[in-house]
N, C-alpha and C positions, 0 to 999 in steps of 0.2 A: 731649485724648481718654487716657483711664487706660491704664496697661500693661495689665492685664488684656485689656481690651477688644483693645487691637491683637494681640496673645497669640493671642484667642480668632478672631479674623479671620485670620491667618496660619495656624493649623492647620485650619481650614475651608476656604481657600484649597487647604493643600496636600493634604489628603483629598481634596476635590473633581479636581485634577486628577489624582492616582493613581487615583483611581476610574474618568474618564475614561478615562485610559491602558489603565485594565484592562478596561474593558468594550470597547472598541475593537480590543486585541489579541485578544479573545476570539473577538468577531466576523469576523475576518479570518482567524484560524488555525483556527477549527472547520470542521471538512469532514465529509462525511456521506459511508457506505459505497452507493456503486451500483451496480447490475449494467448490461451494456451494454444492454441491453434499457433501462433507465429515462433511461441516458443519451440513447439514439436518440430517444426521448418528447418527451424535454425541447427538443430541437430547439435554436433561438439561443439559449434562456436558459442554455445548459449553457454558456455562454461566460464567463458573470455572474459568478460564484463558483469560489472551490474547489472540487474534487472530489477523490472517493477512490473509484476505479473498482476493480473486482474482475473476475478471468477466468482461464484457462487460457491459459500461453505455449505458440502454435503451434508444433508441432515443425517445425524448419527455418526456423524466420524470423527469429532473432537474429540481427543483423548487427551488428559493431561497426564505427565509425569514430572512432577517436581515442577521445577522451573521450564522445564522442556515441554511444549504442545505441539502435539502431531493432530494432523485434519487433512483432508481430501477436498480440493479446488476443484470445480467444473463448470465447465461453460459448452453448451449444446450437448454433444454426447462423447466429449471430451475430458479426461482427468487428470490431476498433478497430484503429486504427494506431496505434501508441507509439511517441515518441519522449524519450529518459530525456537530460537535461541537466544532473544533478545533480552536484554534487562529493563527493556518498560515492560509494566504492564500491559496488559491484552486490554483496548479498549471493552468498555461495559456493551456496544452494540457488536461486540464481537459474538455470534450464534451461528445455529442452525440455519442456514436456508439466508444468509445473509451476504450482502455484497461485500466483497473484502480485496484491499491492497496488499501484496505482498512485497516489499523491499531485501533484495538480497540476490544469491547467486544458484547456479545449478550444481549440484553435486555430481560425479561421474557415474552414479547409482540411478539417475533418473528424480532423485529428491532438490526440492527447492528447498533450499535453507536461508530461511527470513530471521535476516534481524529486525526487520520492524513489520508490523502487520497494521492498517489499518482497515475501517469497517464500517458499515454504512445499514443498517435495518431501515428497509424501503418503508416498510408499516409502521415506523415511529414517526415518520416525515410526513405522512399523509394527513390531511385536513379531519376534523372531527366529523362524523356523519350527521348530518342535519337532524332534527328535532322534528319527529311527526307527532300532531297533534291527534290522539285516540278518537276515532270517529264519533263516540258516545259523547264525549265532550264539545264537537264542533254540532252534533244536534240539539243538546241542552242548551247551547248559545243561540239557535238561531229561532228557538219558542220562546224564550225572555223577551 
């Protein structure tokens, strides 16, 4: 066999292997944002794939037990029990009533096991209230 044919076959094998690994990795890591209602409607199919579920953290539901954090995510009248088992520290904005995205898998018992949490505290990102001049200062300036 000629050297250029061996080289071409080797390149095709390498490119094929890298493509297969990339496609397999993408399909494993891709997650879609779901509402709690959509997860509930999925039934048993929710356990088959990685999911990303969004909602509000219920006030008073955060319980820390070492590295494990349990909380309840709510959306409208629906609730979802979440247990965070990831190794990364939780974001500073993860608090009661904050908006959160949990990335992970649904357990057979109906609890969502999250390996990653993203959180946003809506009040933190609101603009500062406008400063109002007290009425007594505006009347004093008018008399000057």
